[in-house]
DRENDO-1510 file (C-alpha; in Angstrom, 1 decimal, always signed):
<recs>
REC; n; res; u; v; w
REC; 1; UNK; +109.8; -4.0; -8.6 .
REC; 2; UNK; +113.0; -6.1; -7.9 .
REC; 3; UNK; +115.4; -5.2; -5.2 .
REC; 4; UNK; +118.1; -4.4; -7.8 .
REC; 5; UNK; +115.7; -1.7; -9.3 .
REC; 6; UNK; +114.8; -0.4; -5.8 .
REC; 7; UNK; +118.4; +0.1; -4.8 .
REC; 8; UNK; +120.0; +1.2; -8.1 .
REC; 9; UNK; +120.5; +4.8; -6.9 .
REC; 10; UNK; +121.7; +4.0; -3.4 .
REC; 11; UNK; +125.5; +4.1; -2.6 .
REC; 12; UNK; +127.1; +2.4; +0.3 .
REC; 13; UNK; +130.4; +2.4; +2.1 .
REC; 14; UNK; +132.5; -0.8; +2.2 .
REC; 15; UNK; +131.7; -1.3; +5.8 .
REC; 16; UNK; +127.9; -1.0; +5.1 .
REC; 17; UNK; +128.2; -3.6; +2.3 .
REC; 18; UNK; +130.1; -5.9; +4.6 .
REC; 19; UNK; +127.3; -5.5; +7.2 .
REC; 20; UNK; +124.7; -6.3; +4.6 .
REC; 21; UNK; +126.7; -9.4; +3.7 .
REC; 22; UNK; +126.9; -10.5; +7.4 .
REC; 23; UNK; +123.2; -9.8; +7.9 .
REC; 24; UNK; +122.3; -12.0; +4.9 .
REC; 25; UNK; +124.4; -14.8; +6.4 .
REC; 26; UNK; +123.6; -14.5; +10.1 .
REC; 27; UNK; +120.0; -13.2; +10.1 .
REC; 28; UNK; +118.6; -14.5; +6.8 .
REC; 29; UNK; +120.4; -17.8; +7.0 .
REC; 30; UNK; +122.0; -17.6; +3.5 .
REC; 31; UNK; +125.4; -19.4; +3.6 .
REC; 32; UNK; +128.4; -17.4; +2.4 .
REC; 33; UNK; +129.1; -20.0; -0.3 .
REC; 34; UNK; +125.5; -19.6; -1.6 .
REC; 35; UNK; +126.1; -15.8; -1.9 .
REC; 36; UNK; +129.3; -16.6; -3.8 .
REC; 37; UNK; +127.4; -19.0; -6.1 .
REC; 38; UNK; +124.8; -16.3; -6.9 .
REC; 39; UNK; +127.6; -13.7; -7.6 .
REC; 40; UNK; +129.2; -16.1; -10.0 .
REC; 41; UNK; +125.9; -16.8; -11.7 .
REC; 42; UNK; +125.3; -13.0; -12.0 .
REC; 43; UNK; +128.8; -12.5; -13.5 .
REC; 44; UNK; +128.5; -15.3; -15.9 .
REC; 45; UNK; +125.0; -14.1; -17.1 .
REC; 46; UNK; +126.5; -10.7; -17.7 .
REC; 47; UNK; +129.4; -12.2; -19.7 .
REC; 48; UNK; +127.0; -14.1; -21.9 .
REC; 49; UNK; +124.8; -11.0; -22.3 .
REC; 50; UNK; +127.6; -8.7; -23.3 .
REC; 51; UNK; +129.7; -11.2; -25.3 .
REC; 52; UNK; +127.2; -13.7; -26.6 .
REC; 53; UNK; +129.7; -15.2; -29.1 .
REC; 54; UNK; +132.3; -15.9; -26.5 .
REC; 55; UNK; +133.4; -19.5; -26.1 .
REC; 56; UNK; +136.8; -19.2; -24.4 .
REC; 57; UNK; +137.5; -17.2; -21.3 .
REC; 58; UNK; +140.4; -16.7; -19.0 .
REC; 59; UNK; +139.7; -16.1; -15.2 .
REC; 60; UNK; +142.2; -14.6; -12.8 .
REC; 61; UNK; +141.5; -15.3; -9.1 .
REC; 62; UNK; +143.0; -13.7; -5.9 .
REC; 63; UNK; +143.1; -15.5; -2.5 .
REC; 64; UNK; +139.9; -14.0; -1.0 .
REC; 65; UNK; +136.2; -14.1; -1.7 .
REC; 66; UNK; +136.5; -12.1; -4.9 .
REC; 67; UNK; +138.7; -15.0; -6.2 .
REC; 68; UNK; +136.0; -17.4; -5.0 .
REC; 69; UNK; +133.5; -15.6; -7.3 .
REC; 70; UNK; +135.9; -16.2; -10.1 .
REC; 71; UNK; +136.4; -19.9; -9.4 .
REC; 72; UNK; +132.7; -20.5; -9.4 .
REC; 73; UNK; +132.2; -18.5; -12.6 .
REC; 74; UNK; +134.9; -20.7; -14.1 .
REC; 75; UNK; +132.9; -23.8; -13.0 .
REC; 76; UNK; +129.7; -22.5; -14.5 .
REC; 77; UNK; +131.5; -21.7; -17.8 .
REC; 78; UNK; +132.9; -25.3; -17.9 .
REC; 79; UNK; +129.5; -26.7; -17.3 .
REC; 80; UNK; +128.2; -24.6; -20.2 .
REC; 81; UNK; +130.9; -26.0; -22.6 .
REC; 82; UNK; +133.3; -23.1; -22.5 .
REC; 83; UNK; +137.1; -23.4; -22.7 .
REC; 84; UNK; +138.4; -22.0; -19.4 .
REC; 85; UNK; +141.9; -21.0; -18.5 .
REC; 86; UNK; +142.1; -20.1; -14.9 .
REC; 87; UNK; +145.0; -18.6; -13.0 .
REC; 88; UNK; +145.4; -18.1; -9.3 .
REC; 89; UNK; +147.7; -15.6; -7.6 .
REC; 90; UNK; +148.3; -18.0; -4.7 .
REC; 91; UNK; +148.6; -21.8; -4.2 .
REC; 92; UNK; +145.7; -21.9; -1.8 .
REC; 93; UNK; +142.5; -20.0; -1.0 .
REC; 94; UNK; +140.8; -19.1; +2.2 .
REC; 95; UNK; +137.3; -19.9; +3.7 .
REC; 96; UNK; +134.5; -20.1; +1.1 .
REC; 97; UNK; +136.9; -19.3; -1.6 .
REC; 98; UNK; +138.7; -22.6; -0.9 .
REC; 99; UNK; +135.4; -24.4; -1.3 .
REC; 100; UNK; +134.8; -22.6; -4.6 .
REC; 101; UNK; +138.3; -23.5; -5.8 .
REC; 102; UNK; +137.6; -27.2; -5.1 .
REC; 103; UNK; +134.3; -26.9; -7.0 .
REC; 104; UNK; +136.1; -25.6; -10.1 .
REC; 105; UNK; +138.5; -28.5; -10.0 .
REC; 106; UNK; +135.6; -30.9; -9.5 .
REC; 107; UNK; +134.0; -29.5; -12.7 .
REC; 108; UNK; +137.2; -30.6; -14.5 .
REC; 109; UNK; +139.1; -27.3; -14.3 .
REC; 110; UNK; +142.8; -26.9; -13.8 .
REC; 111; UNK; +144.1; -24.2; -11.5 .
REC; 112; UNK; +147.4; -22.7; -12.7 .
REC; 113; UNK; +149.5; -20.4; -10.7 .
REC; 114; UNK; +150.1; -17.1; -12.4 .
REC; 115; UNK; +153.7; -16.9; -13.7 .
REC; 116; UNK; +155.0; -13.5; -14.8 .
REC; 117; UNK; +157.2; -15.2; -17.4 .
REC; 118; UNK; +154.1; -16.7; -19.1 .
REC; 119; UNK; +152.1; -15.0; -21.8 .
REC; 120; UNK; +148.4; -14.2; -21.3 .
REC; 121; UNK; +146.3; -16.8; -22.9 .
REC; 122; UNK; +144.1; -16.1; -25.9 .
REC; 123; UNK; +140.6; -15.6; -24.7 .
REC; 124; UNK; +137.4; -14.0; -25.9 .
REC; 125; UNK; +136.9; -12.4; -22.5 .
REC; 126; UNK; +139.2; -12.0; -19.5 .
REC; 127; UNK; +137.5; -12.1; -16.1 .
REC; 128; UNK; +139.2; -10.2; -13.3 .
REC; 129; UNK; +138.5; -11.6; -9.7 .
REC; 130; UNK; +141.8; -10.6; -8.0 .
REC; 131; UNK; +140.8; -8.3; -5.2 .
REC; 132; UNK; +137.5; -7.1; -3.8 .
REC; 133; UNK; +136.5; -4.4; -1.3 .
REC; 134; UNK; +139.2; -5.4; +1.2 .
REC; 135; UNK; +142.1; -4.0; -0.8 .
REC; 136; UNK; +143.2; -0.6; +0.6 .
REC; 137; UNK; +146.7; -0.4; -0.8 .
REC; 138; UNK; +148.4; -0.8; -4.1 .
REC; 139; UNK; +148.6; -4.3; -5.5 .
REC; 140; UNK; +151.9; -6.0; -4.9 .
REC; 141; UNK; +154.3; -6.2; -7.9 .
REC; 142; UNK; +153.3; -9.8; -8.9 .
REC; 143; UNK; +149.6; -8.8; -9.2 .
REC; 144; UNK; +150.3; -5.3; -10.5 .
REC; 145; UNK; +152.2; -6.8; -13.5 .
REC; 146; UNK; +149.2; -9.0; -14.3 .
REC; 147; UNK; +146.8; -6.1; -14.1 .
REC; 148; UNK; +149.0; -4.0; -16.4 .
REC; 149; UNK; +149.2; -6.8; -18.9 .
REC; 150; UNK; +145.4; -7.3; -18.9 .
REC; 151; UNK; +144.8; -3.6; -19.4 .
REC; 152; UNK; +147.1; -3.7; -22.5 .
REC; 153; UNK; +146.1; -7.0; -24.0 .
REC; 154; UNK; +143.4; -5.5; -26.3 .
REC; 155; UNK; +140.8; -8.0; -25.3 .
REC; 156; UNK; +137.6; -7.3; -23.3 .
REC; 157; UNK; +137.6; -7.5; -19.5 .
REC; 158; UNK; +134.8; -8.4; -17.1 .
REC; 159; UNK; +135.4; -7.3; -13.5 .
REC; 160; UNK; +133.6; -9.1; -10.7 .
REC; 161; UNK; +132.3; -6.8; -7.9 .
REC; 162; UNK; +134.8; -4.0; -8.7 .
REC; 163; UNK; +137.8; -3.5; -10.9 .
REC; 164; UNK; +140.7; -5.0; -8.9 .
REC; 165; UNK; +143.0; -2.3; -7.6 .
REC; 166; UNK; +140.2; +0.4; -7.3 .
REC; 167; UNK; +139.4; +1.4; -3.8 .
REC; 168; UNK; +135.6; +0.8; -3.3 .
REC; 169; UNK; +135.2; +3.6; -0.7 .
REC; 170; UNK; +137.0; +6.4; -2.4 .
REC; 171; UNK; +137.3; +5.7; -6.1 .
REC; 172; UNK; +141.0; +6.1; -6.0 .
REC; 173; UNK; +143.8; +3.8; -7.3 .
REC; 174; UNK; +147.0; +3.7; -5.2 .
REC; 175; UNK; +148.6; +1.5; -7.9 .
REC; 176; UNK; +147.6; -0.5; -11.0 .
REC; 177; UNK; +143.9; -1.1; -11.4 .
REC; 178; UNK; +141.8; -3.1; -13.9 .
REC; 179; UNK; +140.2; -1.0; -16.6 .
REC; 180; UNK; +137.2; -3.1; -17.3 .
REC; 181; UNK; +134.7; -3.0; -20.2 .
REC; 182; UNK; +132.0; -4.2; -17.8 .
REC; 183; UNK; +131.8; -4.4; -14.0 .
REC; 184; UNK; +129.2; -6.4; -12.2 .
REC; 185; UNK; +128.9; -5.3; -8.6 .
REC; 186; UNK; +127.1; -7.4; -6.0 .
REC; 187; UNK; +124.5; -6.8; -3.3 .
REC; 188; UNK; +124.8; -3.0; -3.3 .
REC; 189; UNK; +126.5; -0.1; -5.2 .
REC; 190; UNK; +129.9; +0.8; -3.6 .
REC; 191; UNK; +130.2; +4.5; -3.5 .
REC; 192; UNK; +133.7; +4.6; -4.8 .
REC; 193; UNK; +132.6; +3.1; -8.1 .
REC; 194; UNK; +131.0; +6.4; -9.1 .
REC; 195; UNK; +133.7; +9.1; -8.6 .
REC; 196; UNK; +137.4; +9.9; -8.8 .
REC; 197; UNK; +139.3; +7.4; -11.0 .
REC; 198; UNK; +136.4; +5.0; -11.1 .
REC; 199; UNK; +135.0; +6.2; -14.4 .
REC; 200; UNK; +138.2; +5.1; -16.1 .
REC; 201; UNK; +138.0; +1.7; -14.6 .
REC; 202; UNK; +134.5; +0.4; -14.3 .
REC; 203; UNK; +133.2; +0.6; -17.9 .
REC; 204; UNK; +129.6; -0.4; -18.0 .
REC; 205; UNK; +128.5; -0.8; -14.4 .
REC; 206; UNK; +125.7; -3.3; -13.4 .
REC; 207; UNK; +124.3; -4.0; -10.0 .
REC; 208; UNK; +123.0; -7.5; -9.1 .
REC; 209; UNK; +121.5; -7.8; -5.6 .
REC; 210; UNK; +121.7; -11.6; -5.8 .
REC; 211; UNK; +118.0; -12.2; -5.3 .
REC; 212; UNK; +118.2; -11.1; -1.6 .
REC; 213; UNK; +114.9; -10.1; +0.1 .
REC; 214; UNK; +114.0; -6.5; +0.7 .
REC; 215; UNK; +114.3; -7.1; +4.4 .
REC; 216; UNK; +118.0; -7.0; +4.1 .
REC; 217; UNK; +118.0; -3.2; +3.6 .
REC; 218; UNK; +115.6; -2.4; +6.3 .
REC; 219; UNK; +116.9; +0.4; +8.6 .
REC; 220; UNK; +120.1; +0.7; +6.6 .
REC; 221; UNK; +120.5; +4.3; +5.2 .
REC; 222; UNK; +122.8; +4.6; +2.2 .
REC; 223; UNK; +125.8; +6.8; +2.6 .
REC; 224; UNK; +125.0; +8.7; -0.6 .
REC; 225; UNK; +122.7; +8.6; -3.6 .
REC; 226; UNK; +123.0; +8.8; -7.4 .
REC; 227; UNK; +121.3; +11.7; -9.1 .
REC; 228; UNK; +118.2; +10.9; -11.2 .
REC; 229; UNK; +117.4; +12.5; -14.5 .
REC; 230; UNK; +115.0; +15.3; -13.6 .
REC; 231; UNK; +113.9; +18.7; -14.8 .
REC; 232; UNK; +111.5; +21.5; -13.7 .
REC; 233; UNK; +107.8; +21.2; -14.0 .
REC; 234; UNK; +106.0; +22.9; -16.8 .
REC; 235; UNK; +105.3; +26.6; -16.3 .
REC; 236; UNK; +101.9; +27.9; -15.6 .
REC; 237; UNK; +100.3; +29.4; -18.8 .
REC; 238; UNK; +99.9; +32.8; -17.0 .
REC; 239; UNK; +103.6; +33.0; -15.9 .
REC; 240; UNK; +105.5; +36.2; -16.5 .
REC; 241; UNK; +109.2; +37.1; -16.2 .
REC; 242; UNK; +108.8; +38.4; -12.6 .
REC; 243; UNK; +107.7; +34.9; -11.6 .
REC; 244; UNK; +111.0; +33.4; -12.6 .
REC; 245; UNK; +113.4; +35.5; -10.6 .
REC; 246; UNK; +116.1; +38.0; -11.1 .
REC; 247; UNK; +119.8; +36.8; -11.2 .
REC; 248; UNK; +122.6; +39.2; -10.7 .
REC; 249; UNK; +126.0; +37.8; -11.9 .
REC; 250; UNK; +129.0; +39.7; -10.5 .
REC; 251; UNK; +132.4; +39.4; -12.2 .
REC; 252; UNK; +134.2; +40.0; -15.5 .
REC; 253; UNK; +137.3; +42.0; -14.6 .
REC; 254; UNK; +139.5; +43.2; -17.4 .
REC; 255; UNK; +140.1; +40.4; -19.9 .
REC; 256; UNK; +137.5; +38.1; -18.5 .
REC; 257; UNK; +134.2; +39.4; -20.0 .
REC; 258; UNK; +133.6; +36.0; -21.5 .
REC; 259; UNK; +133.3; +34.3; -18.0 .
REC; 260; UNK; +130.5; +36.6; -16.8 .
REC; 261; UNK; +128.8; +36.6; -20.1 .
REC; 262; UNK; +128.7; +32.7; -20.1 .
REC; 263; UNK; +127.4; +32.7; -16.6 .
REC; 264; UNK; +124.6; +35.2; -17.5 .
REC; 265; UNK; +123.6; +33.4; -20.6 .
REC; 266; UNK; +123.5; +30.1; -18.8 .
REC; 267; UNK; +121.1; +31.7; -16.3 .
REC; 268; UNK; +118.9; +32.9; -19.1 .
REC; 269; UNK; +118.9; +29.5; -20.8 .
REC; 270; UNK; +118.1; +27.8; -17.4 .
REC; 271; UNK; +115.0; +29.9; -17.2 .
REC; 272; UNK; +115.7; +33.0; -15.1 .
REC; 273; UNK; +113.2; +35.7; -15.8 .
REC; 274; UNK; +115.8; +38.5; -15.7 .
REC; 275; UNK; +119.6; +38.4; -15.6 .
REC; 276; UNK; +121.7; +41.4; -14.8 .
REC; 277; UNK; +125.5; +41.6; -14.9 .
REC; 278; UNK; +127.7; +43.7; -12.7 .
REC; 279; UNK; +131.0; +44.1; -14.5 .
REC; 280; UNK; +133.6; +46.4; -15.8 .
REC; 281; UNK; +132.5; +49.3; -18.1 .
REC; 282; UNK; +134.9; +48.1; -20.8 .
REC; 283; UNK; +132.8; +44.9; -21.2 .
REC; 284; UNK; +129.4; +46.5; -21.8 .
REC; 285; UNK; +129.6; +46.9; -25.6 .
REC; 286; UNK; +130.8; +43.4; -26.3 .
REC; 287; UNK; +128.1; +41.8; -24.0 .
REC; 288; UNK; +125.3; +44.0; -25.5 .
REC; 289; UNK; +126.4; +43.0; -29.0 .
REC; 290; UNK; +126.7; +39.3; -28.2 .
REC; 291; UNK; +123.6; +38.7; -26.1 .
REC; 292; UNK; +121.1; +41.7; -26.0 .
REC; 293; UNK; +118.8; +39.8; -23.6 .
REC; 294; UNK; +121.4; +40.3; -20.8 .
REC; 295; UNK; +121.4; +43.5; -18.8 .
REC; 296; UNK; +125.1; +44.4; -18.1 .
REC; 297; UNK; +126.0; +47.4; -15.8 .
REC; 298; UNK; +129.3; +49.0; -15.4 .
REC; 299; UNK; +130.3; +49.1; -11.7 .
REC; 300; UNK; +133.4; +50.7; -10.3 .
REC; 301; UNK; +132.9; +49.7; -6.7 .
REC; 302; UNK; +130.4; +49.0; -3.8 .
REC; 303; UNK; +128.4; +52.2; -4.2 .
REC; 304; UNK; +127.4; +51.4; -7.8 .
REC; 305; UNK; +126.8; +47.7; -7.0 .
REC; 306; UNK; +124.3; +48.5; -4.2 .
REC; 307; UNK; +121.2; +49.3; -6.3 .
REC; 308; UNK; +121.7; +46.2; -8.4 .
REC; 309; UNK; +121.9; +44.1; -5.3 .
REC; 310; UNK; +118.6; +45.5; -4.1 .
REC; 311; UNK; +116.8; +44.5; -7.2 .
REC; 312; UNK; +118.2; +40.9; -7.4 .
REC; 313; UNK; +116.8; +37.7; -6.0 .
REC; 314; UNK; +119.9; +35.6; -6.3 .
REC; 315; UNK; +123.6; +36.4; -6.8 .
REC; 316; UNK; +126.1; +34.5; -9.0 .
REC; 317; UNK; +129.4; +35.6; -7.6 .
REC; 318; UNK; +132.9; +34.9; -9.0 .
REC; 319; UNK; +133.2; +34.2; -12.7 .
REC; 320; UNK; +136.0; +36.4; -13.9 .
REC; 321; UNK; +135.9; +38.4; -10.7 .
REC; 322; UNK; +139.6; +38.5; -10.1 .
REC; 323; UNK; +141.3; +38.9; -6.7 .
REC; 324; UNK; +142.4; +42.5; -6.9 .
REC; 325; UNK; +140.9; +45.5; -5.2 .
REC; 326; UNK; +137.9; +45.8; -7.5 .
REC; 327; UNK; +136.9; +42.1; -7.2 .
REC; 328; UNK; +137.5; +42.0; -3.5 .
REC; 329; UNK; +135.3; +45.1; -2.8 .
REC; 330; UNK; +132.4; +43.7; -4.9 .
REC; 331; UNK; +132.8; +40.3; -3.2 .
REC; 332; UNK; +132.6; +41.7; +0.3 .
REC; 333; UNK; +129.6; +43.9; -0.7 .
REC; 334; UNK; +127.8; +41.1; -2.4 .
REC; 335; UNK; +128.2; +38.6; +0.5 .
REC; 336; UNK; +127.2; +41.3; +3.1 .
REC; 337; UNK; +124.0; +41.9; +1.3 .
REC; 338; UNK; +122.7; +38.5; +2.6 .
REC; 339; UNK; +121.1; +37.5; -0.7 .
REC; 340; UNK; +121.0; +33.8; -1.7 .
REC; 341; UNK; +124.2; +33.2; -3.6 .
REC; 342; UNK; +126.2; +30.8; -5.8 .
REC; 343; UNK; +130.0; +31.3; -5.4 .
REC; 344; UNK; +132.5; +30.0; -7.9 .
REC; 345; UNK; +136.0; +30.8; -9.3 .
REC; 346; UNK; +137.7; +33.8; -7.8 .
REC; 347; UNK; +134.7; +34.1; -5.4 .
REC; 348; UNK; +136.0; +30.9; -3.9 .
REC; 349; UNK; +139.6; +32.0; -3.9 .
REC; 350; UNK; +138.7; +35.1; -2.0 .
REC; 351; UNK; +136.7; +32.9; +0.4 .
REC; 352; UNK; +139.8; +30.8; +1.0 .
REC; 353; UNK; +141.7; +33.9; +1.9 .
REC; 354; UNK; +138.9; +35.3; +4.1 .
REC; 355; UNK; +136.8; +32.3; +5.4 .
REC; 356; UNK; +133.3; +32.9; +6.5 .
REC; 357; UNK; +130.4; +30.7; +7.3 .
REC; 358; UNK; +127.4; +31.6; +5.3 .
REC; 359; UNK; +124.2; +32.9; +7.0 .
REC; 360; UNK; +122.3; +33.2; +3.8 .
REC; 361; UNK; +121.4; +30.2; +1.5 .
REC; 362; UNK; +124.6; +29.5; -0.4 .
REC; 363; UNK; +126.0; +27.0; -2.9 .
REC; 364; UNK; +129.8; +26.8; -3.5 .
REC; 365; UNK; +131.1; +25.0; -6.6 .
REC; 366; UNK; +134.9; +24.3; -6.2 .
REC; 367; UNK; +137.0; +22.1; -8.4 .
REC; 368; UNK; +139.6; +20.0; -6.5 .
REC; 369; UNK; +142.2; +22.8; -6.5 .
REC; 370; UNK; +139.8; +25.4; -5.1 .
REC; 371; UNK; +138.5; +22.8; -2.6 .
REC; 372; UNK; +142.1; +22.2; -1.4 .
REC; 373; UNK; +142.5; +25.9; -0.8 .
REC; 374; UNK; +139.2; +26.2; +1.0 .
REC; 375; UNK; +140.1; +23.3; +3.3 .
REC; 376; UNK; +143.8; +24.1; +3.8 .
REC; 377; UNK; +144.7; +20.7; +2.3 .
REC; 378; UNK; +146.6; +19.5; -0.8 .
REC; 379; UNK; +144.7; +18.5; -4.0 .
REC; 380; UNK; +146.0; +14.9; -3.4 .
REC; 381; UNK; +144.3; +14.9; +0.1 .
REC; 382; UNK; +141.0; +16.1; -1.4 .
REC; 383; UNK; +141.1; +13.5; -4.2 .
REC; 384; UNK; +142.1; +10.8; -1.7 .
REC; 385; UNK; +138.5; +10.9; -0.2 .
REC; 386; UNK; +136.2; +13.1; -2.2 .
REC; 387; UNK; +133.2; +12.2; +0.0 .
REC; 388; UNK; +135.0; +13.4; +3.1 .
REC; 389; UNK; +136.2; +16.6; +1.3 .
REC; 390; UNK; +132.7; +17.5; +0.1 .
REC; 391; UNK; +131.2; +17.0; +3.5 .
REC; 392; UNK; +133.9; +19.0; +5.1 .
REC; 393; UNK; +133.4; +21.9; +2.7 .
REC; 394; UNK; +129.6; +21.9; +3.4 .
REC; 395; UNK; +130.1; +21.7; +7.2 .
REC; 396; UNK; +132.9; +24.4; +7.3 .
REC; 397; UNK; +131.1; +27.0; +5.2 .
REC; 398; UNK; +127.5; +26.3; +6.0 .
REC; 399; UNK; +126.7; +25.8; +2.3 .
REC; 400; UNK; +125.7; +23.2; -0.2 .
REC; 401; UNK; +129.1; +22.2; -1.7 .
REC; 402; UNK; +129.5; +20.9; -5.2 .
REC; 403; UNK; +132.9; +19.2; -5.6 .
REC; 404; UNK; +133.4; +19.1; -9.3 .
REC; 405; UNK; +135.3; +16.4; -11.2 .
REC; 406; UNK; +134.6; +13.0; -12.6 .
REC; 407; UNK; +131.6; +11.9; -10.5 .
REC; 408; UNK; +130.8; +15.4; -9.1 .
REC; 409; UNK; +129.6; +15.3; -5.5 .
REC; 410; UNK; +126.9; +17.5; -3.9 .
REC; 411; UNK; +127.0; +17.7; -0.1 .
REC; 412; UNK; +125.1; +19.7; +2.5 .
REC; 413; UNK; +126.0; +20.6; +6.1 .
REC; 414; UNK; +123.8; +17.7; +7.4 .
REC; 415; UNK; +126.1; +15.1; +5.7 .
REC; 416; UNK; +123.8; +14.3; +2.8 .
REC; 417; UNK; +125.7; +13.5; -0.4 .
REC; 418; UNK; +124.5; +13.0; -4.0 .
REC; 419; UNK; +126.8; +11.8; -6.9 .
REC; 420; UNK; +126.4; +12.8; -10.5 .
REC; 421; UNK; +126.6; +9.8; -12.9 .
REC; 422; UNK; +126.9; +11.9; -16.1 .
REC; 423; UNK; +129.5; +14.1; -17.7 .
REC; 424; UNK; +132.5; +13.5; -19.9 .
REC; 425; UNK; +136.2; +14.5; -20.3 .
REC; 426; UNK; +135.3; +17.0; -23.0 .
REC; 427; UNK; +133.8; +19.2; -20.3 .
REC; 428; UNK; +137.3; +19.8; -18.9 .
REC; 429; UNK; +137.6; +23.1; -20.8 .
REC; 430; UNK; +137.3; +26.8; -20.1 .
REC; 431; UNK; +133.9; +28.2; -19.2 .
REC; 432; UNK; +132.1; +25.1; -18.1 .
REC; 433; UNK; +132.2; +26.2; -14.4 .
REC; 434; UNK; +130.8; +29.6; -15.4 .
REC; 435; UNK; +127.8; +27.8; -17.0 .
REC; 436; UNK; +127.2; +25.7; -13.9 .
REC; 437; UNK; +127.2; +28.8; -11.7 .
REC; 438; UNK; +124.5; +30.5; -13.9 .
REC; 439; UNK; +122.4; +27.4; -14.1 .
REC; 440; UNK; +122.3; +26.8; -10.3 .
REC; 441; UNK; +121.6; +30.5; -9.7 .
REC; 442; UNK; +118.7; +30.5; -12.2 .
REC; 443; UNK; +117.1; +27.4; -10.6 .
REC; 444; UNK; +117.3; +29.1; -7.2 .
REC; 445; UNK; +115.7; +32.2; -8.7 .
REC; 446; UNK; +112.8; +30.1; -9.9 .
REC; 447; UNK; +112.1; +28.8; -6.4 .
REC; 448; UNK; +114.3; +25.8; -5.9 .
REC; 449; UNK; +115.9; +25.4; -2.5 .
REC; 450; UNK; +119.6; +25.3; -2.5 .
REC; 451; UNK; +119.9; +21.5; -2.3 .
REC; 452; UNK; +117.5; +20.9; -5.2 .
REC; 453; UNK; +119.0; +23.7; -7.2 .
REC; 454; UNK; +122.5; +22.3; -6.8 .
REC; 455; UNK; +121.5; +18.7; -7.6 .
REC; 456; UNK; +119.3; +19.6; -10.5 .
REC; 457; UNK; +121.8; +22.1; -11.8 .
REC; 458; UNK; +124.7; +19.7; -11.7 .
REC; 459; UNK; +122.7; +17.0; -13.4 .
REC; 460; UNK; +121.3; +19.2; -16.1 .
REC; 461; UNK; +124.8; +20.6; -16.8 .
REC; 462; UNK; +126.4; +17.2; -17.1 .
REC; 463; UNK; +123.6; +15.7; -19.2 .
REC; 464; UNK; +123.8; +18.7; -21.5 .
REC; 465; UNK; +127.5; +18.1; -21.7 .
REC; 466; UNK; +126.9; +14.4; -22.7 .
REC; 467; UNK; +124.4; +15.5; -25.4 .
REC; 468; UNK; +126.8; +18.0; -26.8 .
REC; 469; UNK; +129.7; +15.5; -26.8 .
REC; 470; UNK; +127.9; +13.2; -29.2 .
REC; 471; UNK; +129.9; +14.9; -31.9 .
REC; 472; UNK; +133.1; +14.2; -30.1 .
REC; 473; UNK; +134.6; +15.2; -26.7 .
REC; 474; UNK; +137.7; +17.0; -28.0 .
REC; 475; UNK; +136.9; +20.5; -29.0 .
REC; 476; UNK; +133.7; +20.7; -26.9 .
REC; 477; UNK; +132.9; +24.4; -26.0 .
REC; 478; UNK; +130.9; +25.6; -23.1 .
REC; 479; UNK; +128.4; +27.3; -25.4 .
REC; 480; UNK; +127.7; +23.9; -27.0 .
REC; 481; UNK; +125.8; +23.0; -23.9 .
REC; 482; UNK; +123.3; +25.8; -24.1 .
REC; 483; UNK; +121.0; +24.3; -26.8 .
REC; 484; UNK; +120.7; +20.8; -25.2 .
REC; 485; UNK; +120.3; +22.4; -21.8 .
REC; 486; UNK; +117.3; +24.3; -23.0 .
REC; 487; UNK; +115.8; +21.1; -24.4 .
REC; 488; UNK; +116.4; +19.2; -21.2 .
REC; 489; UNK; +114.8; +21.9; -19.1 .
REC; 490; UNK; +111.7; +21.5; -21.3 .
REC; 491; UNK; +111.5; +17.8; -20.9 .
REC; 492; UNK; +112.7; +17.1; -24.5 .
REC; 493; UNK; +115.2; +14.7; -25.9 .
REC; 494; UNK; +118.5; +16.6; -26.0 .
</recs>
């Protein structure tokens, strides 16, 4: 197994990647220019693999090492008989990048300074090597104009190491950022390439560890990991419904019966043996008619909720709950019962109003707006560093926290973080969060610990969403996920 394969699910901070780079140079004796040569070779190989008919390319180089990768890729392309137009942002380069620039010129290439008044050249592929991991601010106007024009030129873009303008630690873009068709990242996956704005920028993402020996990664723990496609093991042939847990979903105030029904049905489809609903009396007929396998009960307050709590193994608290007197009373009673719980929607809004640290096993599943309320921050602050926000949520509330969004994050109170690589914009529609709450609760009811249930639930939910979106992302409904979810849980092709 190659190092690339070994480290394909490990995510590192920028500082960790820089430390790996220094270690390769100082401890393994691999010169920086050699690492740059390997990166250029990996980028050129990717270009030829994705665009085998390309014969003319344009390369855009910044002043640092990312630009050096571009210069050497240009030299390789010249050696292979390509037509190469190469533009630099500055009149000179630094360090190893200066050596790379000279190598391009020695190969017969001409370095032209980028001129905003000029048109982009015609090219089969544009190669962006403007800024690497060192950029932490918006690109200056000169570079931002070039990035904007590349994004709107209608021709494919290959990004080296990361899309220029994207922050490698956070996945945010403080200004213009390249929207690549393919990104080849080097040595290790940068965590910011997998969440936030990154899905709009990276395109197809490839990792090349540059042939570095496995010793490079010894004693270096990744900051986060990517989820793997997993499911539950096959059930024992003698299993019965009592073996698979009893979920009680609590919510569905007036006008929101759909939320609690979706949560309950997702729990059934995710394998819970029994699913009860604690909801308004007015919702009972519609739920019975739509899904007779659910067991809805009308509750008017804590007293009528109590016997349902006693029979339940896991609680799903919040879908359609509301924040009025009825919802608040049920919320307090449910949390005080000490049962394992998944909290979402208005359950989180009530938690933001009345913070508590969970004593029982708990999973919270906020979107960025709910996370901002839970942390007392703005949504912009949450999105500025989703990794820090997810860890802060888990630490503050003593729960496994799922920060939803593009590249959903799962964090626990020990600092562990996993990132979901699946999901699509079609899932930005009503009811999707209700499904996730039911799925995670059902996995807990079947014996998964809260970390496993959250990771597996998020992954199954997103993968089912991708399967359902094969017919198109717009118009995707939450209920469209239920059939592929069932197939995925049974180890079948969705």
